[in-house]
ZAMARGU-4260 file (C-alpha; in steps of 0.2 Angstrom, whole numbers, plus 5000, padded with zeros to 4 digits):
<rodrens>
0) 5333/5504/5668 | 5323/5499/5653 | 5322/5507/5635 | 5334/5521/5639 | 5343/5533/5627
5) 5359/5528/5618 | 5367/5543/5627 | 5361/5537/5645 | 5367/5519/5641 | 5384/5525/5636
10) 5386/5536/5651 | 5380/5522/5663 | 5393/5511/5656 | 5407/5523/5655 | 5405/5527/5673
15) 5407/5509/5678 | 5423/5506/5668 | 5439/5502/5678 | 5454/5508/5668 | 5467/5494/5667
20) 5482/5499/5677 | 5492/5483/5679 | 5510/5483/5672 | 5518/5469/5661 | 5535/5467/5653
25) 5535/5466/5634 | 5549/5462/5622 | 5553/5477/5612 | 5544/5473/5596 | 5529/5467/5605
30) 5527/5484/5614 | 5521/5493/5599 | 5504/5502/5603 | 5505/5500/5622 | 5506/5513/5635
35) 5524/5515/5642 | 5523/5510/5661 | 5540/5517/5667 | 5551/5532/5663 | 5565/5527/5652
40) 5582/5534/5656 | 5597/5532/5645 | 5608/5517/5651 | 5623/5524/5641 | 5630/5538/5631
45) 5623/5538/5614 | 5633/5537/5603 | 5644/5528/5615 | 5660/5535/5608 | 5666/5549/5597
50) 5662/5544/5579 | 5664/5549/5561 | 5649/5556/5552 | 5656/5552/5535 | 5669/5543/5525
55) 5685/5552/5525 | 5701/5555/5535 | 5704/5559/5553 | 5719/5568/5561 | 5724/5583/5571
60) 5716/5599/5564 | 5731/5609/5570 | 5742/5601/5556 | 5731/5609/5543 | 5735/5627/5548
65) 5740/5637/5533 | 5735/5623/5521 | 5728/5630/5504 | 5726/5625/5486 | 5743/5631/5482
70) 5751/5625/5499 | 5743/5608/5504 | 5746/5600/5520 | 5753/5583/5518 | 5750/5567/5529
75) 5755/5549/5530 | 5740/5538/5532 | 5744/5525/5545 | 5729/5513/5543 | 5710/5512/5541
80) 5696/5512/5554 | 5680/5504/5549 | 5663/5504/5558 | 5662/5491/5571 | 5681/5491/5574
85) 5691/5500/5587 | 5708/5509/5585 | 5716/5521/5598 | 5734/5521/5591 | 5743/5538/5594
90) 5747/5548/5578 | 5762/5560/5576 | 5762/5576/5568 | 5756/5575/5550 | 5749/5557/5552
95) 5731/5552/5549 | 5719/5538/5548 | 5707/5533/5534 | 5690/5532/5543 | 5673/5526/5538
100) 5655/5532/5543 | 5651/5527/5560 | 5668/5522/5565 | 5676/5527/5582 | 5688/5542/5581
105) 5704/5539/5590 | 5708/5551/5605 | 5723/5559/5596 | 5712/5565/5582 | 5700/5580/5582
110) 5692/5582/5565 | 5687/5572/5549 | 5687/5578/5531 | 5677/5570/5517 | 5687/5559/5505
115) 5680/5569/5491 | 5689/5585/5497 | 5707/5577/5497 | 5720/5569/5485 | 5725/5552/5492
120) 5739/5541/5484 | 5733/5525/5491 | 5748/5515/5486 | 5761/5527/5494 | 5749/5531/5508
125) 5751/5550/5505 | 5736/5562/5509 | 5735/5580/5503 | 5723/5592/5511 | 5720/5609/5503
130) 5711/5619/5517 | 5712/5622/5535 | 5700/5612/5546 | 5693/5618/5563 | 5694/5608/5579
135) 5680/5595/5580 | 5675/5599/5562 | 5664/5584/5555 | 5665/5576/5573 | 5651/5567/5582
140) 5654/5568/5601 | 5651/5553/5613 | 5634/5557/5621 | 5629/5570/5608 | 5612/5562/5606
145) 5609/5556/5624 | 5619/5555/5640 | 5619/5542/5653 | 5604/5545/5665 | 5595/5557/5653
150) 5576/5555/5652 | 5572/5548/5635 | 5553/5545/5637 | 5541/5548/5651 | 5529/5535/5656
155) 5511/5537/5649 | 5516/5539/5631 | 5510/5527/5618 | 5524/5517/5611 | 5527/5520/5592
160) 5539/5513/5580 | 5550/5529/5583 | 5551/5525/5602 | 5556/5507/5598 | 5570/5513/5587
165) 5577/5524/5600 | 5575/5511/5614 | 5584/5498/5602 | 5598/5511/5600 | 5601/5511/5618
170) 5602/5492/5619 | 5585/5491/5628 | 5576/5475/5623 | 5561/5474/5636 | 5550/5488/5643
175) 5536/5489/5656 | 5519/5493/5648 | 5501/5495/5654 | 5493/5478/5650 | 5479/5480/5637
180) 5461/5474/5642 | 5457/5456/5641 | 5440/5454/5633 | 5431/5438/5632 | 5418/5435/5618
185) 5404/5422/5621 | 5390/5418/5609 | 5374/5410/5615 | 5363/5398/5606 | 5360/5380/5603
190) 5359/5383/5585 | 5377/5389/5583 | 5391/5379/5574 | 5409/5384/5572 | 5415/5386/5554
195) 5422/5370/5547 | 5408/5359/5555 | 5395/5350/5545 | 5380/5361/5544 | 5366/5351/5551
200) 5347/5355/5549 | 5341/5370/5560 | 5359/5375/5563 | 5369/5391/5558 | 5387/5396/5558
205) 5393/5407/5572 | 5397/5423/5563 | 5396/5435/5577 | 5410/5427/5587 | 5422/5429/5572
210) 5416/5447/5568 | 5419/5453/5585 | 5435/5444/5588 | 5443/5450/5571 | 5437/5468/5576
215) 5446/5467/5592 | 5462/5461/5583 | 5459/5475/5570 | 5460/5487/5585 | 5476/5479/5592
220) 5468/5469/5605 | 5469/5450/5608 | 5451/5444/5613 | 5448/5428/5622 | 5436/5417/5610
225) 5425/5405/5620 | 5416/5391/5611 | 5397/5394/5608 | 5386/5388/5623 | 5369/5381/5623
230) 5353/5390/5630 | 5356/5383/5648 | 5356/5398/5661 | 5364/5388/5675 | 5378/5381/5663
235) 5381/5398/5656 | 5381/5407/5673 | 5393/5395/5681 | 5405/5397/5666 | 5404/5416/5667
240) 5407/5416/5686 | 5423/5407/5683 | 5429/5416/5668 | 5426/5434/5675 | 5441/5431/5686
245) 5452/5430/5670 | 5446/5445/5660 | 5442/5463/5661 | 5426/5464/5651 | 5414/5450/5644
250) 5404/5453/5628 | 5391/5441/5624 | 5379/5439/5609 | 5362/5432/5608 | 5349/5428/5622
255) 5344/5446/5626 | 5327/5448/5619 | 5310/5441/5625 | 5309/5423/5619 | 5310/5407/5629
260) 5328/5404/5624 | 5333/5422/5628 | 5342/5416/5644 | 5354/5431/5648 | 5340/5438/5660
265) 5341/5422/5670 | 5360/5421/5669 | 5361/5439/5677 | 5350/5433/5691 | 5360/5417/5694
270) 5376/5427/5694 | 5368/5440/5707 | 5375/5453/5695 | 5369/5471/5696 | 5358/5474/5680
275) 5362/5491/5673 | 5349/5492/5659 | 5340/5482/5646 | 5335/5490/5629 | 5341/5506/5621
280) 5330/5516/5610 | 5338/5512/5594 | 5336/5501/5579 | 5343/5489/5576 | 5351/5482/5593
285) 5337/5488/5604 | 5338/5473/5617 | 5356/5476/5623 | 5358/5471/5641 | 5371/5477/5653
290) 5376/5471/5670 | 5390/5472/5682 | 5398/5458/5693 | 5413/5460/5704 | 5417/5476/5696
295) 5417/5468/5679 | 5405/5474/5665 | 5395/5461/5656 | 5389/5468/5639 | 5376/5457/5631
300) 5373/5461/5613 | 5359/5456/5601 | 5362/5440/5592 | 5357/5447/5575 | 5374/5450/5565
305) 5372/5469/5561 | 5363/5473/5577 | 5377/5465/5586 | 5390/5476/5577 | 5380/5492/5580
310) 5379/5488/5599 | 5398/5485/5599 | 5403/5501/5589 | 5391/5512/5599 | 5394/5505/5616
315) 5408/5491/5617 | 5421/5501/5608 | 5419/5516/5620 | 5420/5505/5635 | 5437/5497/5628
320) 5443/5515/5623 | 5442/5521/5641 | 5447/5504/5649 | 5463/5505/5638 | 5467/5523/5642
325) 5464/5528/5624 | 5476/5516/5616 | 5464/5509/5604 | 5456/5519/5590 | 5438/5525/5595
330) 5424/5529/5583 | 5423/5546/5575 | 5406/5555/5571 | 5406/5567/5556 | 5393/5575/5544
335) 5392/5568/5526 | 5381/5570/5510 | 5370/5556/5506 | 5373/5547/5489 | 5360/5534/5484
340) 5346/5538/5496 | 5337/5526/5508 | 5318/5524/5504 | 5312/5517/5521 | 5304/5527/5535
345) 5312/5527/5552 | 5300/5528/5567 | 5315/5527/5579 | 5333/5532/5579 | 5340/5520/5566
350) 5358/5515/5561 | 5362/5508/5543 | 5377/5503/5534 | 5386/5514/5522 | 5403/5518/5513
355) 5411/5535/5517 | 5423/5544/5505 | 5428/5562/5503 | 5413/5569/5513 | 5400/5558/5505
360) 5391/5542/5511 | 5385/5530/5498 | 5369/5520/5503 | 5358/5507/5495 | 5341/5500/5499
365) 5346/5482/5499 | 5350/5470/5513 | 5348/5482/5528 | 5340/5469/5539 | 5349/5467/5556
370) 5350/5448/5552 | 5360/5450/5536 | 5378/5450/5535 | 5385/5450/5517 | 5381/5468/5515
375) 5394/5473/5528 | 5407/5470/5515 | 5414/5486/5507 | 5406/5497/5521 | 5416/5507/5533
380) 5403/5517/5543 | 5386/5517/5551 | 5374/5531/5546 | 5362/5538/5559 | 5344/5542/5554
385) 5334/5553/5566 | 5317/5546/5572 | 5302/5551/5561 | 5313/5552/5545 | 5302/5546/5530
390) 5317/5543/5519 | 5335/5549/5515 | 5336/5558/5498 | 5351/5562/5487 | 5362/5576/5495
395) 5353/5575/5512 | 5365/5578/5526 | 5367/5565/5539 | 5378/5560/5554 | 5391/5546/5550
400) 5400/5535/5563 | 5417/5530/5555 | 5421/5512/5562 | 5437/5508/5553
</rodrens>
């Protein structure tokens, strides 16, 4: 298919996506944002013992029967129990322990009173209580939160910091999760240099590779960054053939138009890949090329910096969203009021940079060429302009695609 609509291109790609279903084990802190791949059952009672919810004193509530302000119950305090310690000494009638928050309550005690409610002569060890306490008053039971074998979280939930806190409270340090997609990023062009190299005549620095890699990191994914490759279709096809075994999706930039060095057409032939489409009816980013090889998608984007970003946000991000079962944040389309205007005609469906805030999108007429990159700074959306639009005026309504 050639020169198809954006919607058809997106539908074609989405129908070819294979959702990643492979499980892997992650350390607890590394599991944030992943989909849980197993039911989590509580391995213990939580709390694992009867414990005090406050700082105070613990004893047998029956020894406070009849206690009042005028007739206090008097106890001898045997010892102190702190969080992290353990004491199961037996107490006799009118004996008590001083106890701290989180400390285990001895089996011979059945209540706790706040230290602010009592009079305690620490030197003599004499405690006076001025009211009756109920059985199990201020008492946290063993297993009150979770019991052994109880379902804590079902598989399929996206792991948040709250999940991690609960898992940690149960002593769980590793969990099985759905592996996130492995996405390779490859830039094509003999003119490309990596940042840090000396800029030779006729060469440019490879911005697309770093833009897309950092975008993947922003979305919570670790991309695989390949060094830029020269315009040699045999070399590139051999490289892709080998690397497709290690990744779930390959995104390339450059080499997709009609010039002599636009080699991705030849690469697809060399790979004997199934070409899905070439060119979509948008500006910029028209000459995007999509193919399929061994059930893996190859999405080849424009080499122009902004066009490459548009292709990624409109197509690549939707692929990854489905592939990862929705664990990454997808784009969102809303309506906004134009501020600043855009005084260029758009013969076809066009996408430009913008900054969205509080229902308004701010534009400028400068640096909207697909080859410019500096104007991306300070932008958080892509503005869609309908074909046949002569210009955008102040307070016009437009569709805005949020990309942050």
